[in-house]
Biotite code that builds the C-alpha atoms (Angstrom):
import biotite.structure as struc

atoms = struc.array([
    struc.Atom([0.122, 0.099, 0.314], chain_id="A", res_id=1, res_name="UNK", atom_name="CA", element="C"),
    struc.Atom([2.681, 2.416, 0.561], chain_id="A", res_id=2, res_name="UNK", atom_name="CA", element="C"),
    struc.Atom([4.641, 1.720, -2.765], chain_id="A", res_id=3, res_name="UNK", atom_name="CA", element="C"),
    struc.Atom([1.364, 2.670, -4.428], chain_id="A", res_id=4, res_name="UNK", atom_name="CA", element="C"),
    struc.Atom([1.080, 6.023, -2.588], chain_id="A", res_id=5, res_name="UNK", atom_name="CA", element="C"),
    struc.Atom([4.706, 6.788, -3.562], chain_id="A", res_id=6, res_name="UNK", atom_name="CA", element="C"),
    struc.Atom([3.900, 5.731, -7.129], chain_id="A", res_id=7, res_name="UNK", atom_name="CA", element="C"),
    struc.Atom([1.051, 8.137, -7.606], chain_id="A", res_id=8, res_name="UNK", atom_name="CA", element="C"),
    struc.Atom([2.863, 11.105, -5.800], chain_id="A", res_id=9, res_name="UNK", atom_name="CA", element="C"),
    struc.Atom([5.618, 10.647, -8.360], chain_id="A", res_id=10, res_name="UNK", atom_name="CA", element="C"),
    struc.Atom([3.435, 10.482, -11.280], chain_id="A", res_id=11, res_name="UNK", atom_name="CA", element="C"),
    struc.Atom([3.348, 7.256, -11.921], chain_id="A", res_id=12, res_name="UNK", atom_name="CA", element="C"),
    struc.Atom([7.289, 7.422, -12.633], chain_id="A", res_id=13, res_name="UNK", atom_name="CA", element="C"),
    struc.Atom([6.813, 9.359, -15.604], chain_id="A", res_id=14, res_name="UNK", atom_name="CA", element="C"),
    struc.Atom([8.839, 12.785, -16.204], chain_id="A", res_id=15, res_name="UNK", atom_name="CA", element="C"),
    struc.Atom([6.648, 15.860, -17.242], chain_id="A", res_id=16, res_name="UNK", atom_name="CA", element="C"),
    struc.Atom([6.889, 16.050, -20.982], chain_id="A", res_id=17, res_name="UNK", atom_name="CA", element="C"),
    struc.Atom([7.497, 20.284, -20.529], chain_id="A", res_id=18, res_name="UNK", atom_name="CA", element="C"),
    struc.Atom([10.261, 19.765, -17.855], chain_id="A", res_id=19, res_name="UNK", atom_name="CA", element="C"),
    struc.Atom([11.726, 16.700, -20.625], chain_id="A", res_id=20, res_name="UNK", atom_name="CA", element="C"),
    struc.Atom([11.601, 19.395, -23.509], chain_id="A", res_id=21, res_name="UNK", atom_name="CA", element="C"),
    struc.Atom([13.280, 21.974, -21.375], chain_id="A", res_id=22, res_name="UNK", atom_name="CA", element="C"),
    struc.Atom([16.058, 20.152, -20.345], chain_id="A", res_id=23, res_name="UNK", atom_name="CA", element="C"),
    struc.Atom([16.908, 18.553, -24.085], chain_id="A", res_id=24, res_name="UNK", atom_name="CA", element="C"),
    struc.Atom([16.554, 22.406, -25.540], chain_id="A", res_id=25, res_name="UNK", atom_name="CA", element="C"),
    struc.Atom([18.612, 23.570, -22.515], chain_id="A", res_id=26, res_name="UNK", atom_name="CA", element="C"),
    struc.Atom([20.951, 20.588, -23.173], chain_id="A", res_id=27, res_name="UNK", atom_name="CA", element="C"),
    struc.Atom([21.367, 21.295, -26.733], chain_id="A", res_id=28, res_name="UNK", atom_name="CA", element="C"),
    struc.Atom([21.551, 25.020, -26.447], chain_id="A", res_id=29, res_name="UNK", atom_name="CA", element="C"),
    struc.Atom([24.758, 24.384, -24.106], chain_id="A", res_id=30, res_name="UNK", atom_name="CA", element="C"),
    struc.Atom([26.710, 22.198, -26.565], chain_id="A", res_id=31, res_name="UNK", atom_name="CA", element="C"),
    struc.Atom([25.953, 24.535, -29.400], chain_id="A", res_id=32, res_name="UNK", atom_name="CA", element="C"),
    struc.Atom([27.174, 27.473, -27.343], chain_id="A", res_id=33, res_name="UNK", atom_name="CA", element="C"),
    struc.Atom([30.295, 25.605, -26.155], chain_id="A", res_id=34, res_name="UNK", atom_name="CA", element="C"),
    struc.Atom([30.958, 24.335, -29.443], chain_id="A", res_id=35, res_name="UNK", atom_name="CA", element="C"),
    struc.Atom([30.859, 28.406, -30.493], chain_id="A", res_id=36, res_name="UNK", atom_name="CA", element="C"),
    struc.Atom([33.421, 29.193, -27.732], chain_id="A", res_id=37, res_name="UNK", atom_name="CA", element="C"),
    struc.Atom([35.839, 26.111, -28.419], chain_id="A", res_id=38, res_name="UNK", atom_name="CA", element="C"),
    struc.Atom([35.615, 27.177, -32.676], chain_id="A", res_id=39, res_name="UNK", atom_name="CA", element="C"),
    struc.Atom([35.925, 31.215, -31.487], chain_id="A", res_id=40, res_name="UNK", atom_name="CA", element="C"),
    struc.Atom([39.283, 30.250, -29.385], chain_id="A", res_id=41, res_name="UNK", atom_name="CA", element="C"),
    struc.Atom([40.648, 27.638, -31.568], chain_id="A", res_id=42, res_name="UNK", atom_name="CA", element="C"),
    struc.Atom([40.245, 29.865, -35.118], chain_id="A", res_id=43, res_name="UNK", atom_name="CA", element="C"),
    struc.Atom([41.844, 32.492, -32.693], chain_id="A", res_id=44, res_name="UNK", atom_name="CA", element="C"),
    struc.Atom([45.015, 31.158, -31.713], chain_id="A", res_id=45, res_name="UNK", atom_name="CA", element="C"),
    struc.Atom([45.803, 30.459, -35.184], chain_id="A", res_id=46, res_name="UNK", atom_name="CA", element="C"),
])
């Protein structure tokens, strides 16, 4: 009975779709920004 309550409180183990999409967008944007900075510094060093 206790496990049923905690499962319902956590949304049955599902991750909210909006949070997942936002997290994916932040990860992609962070990698694009990191690649831009890497490219900027590598071209500036030449």
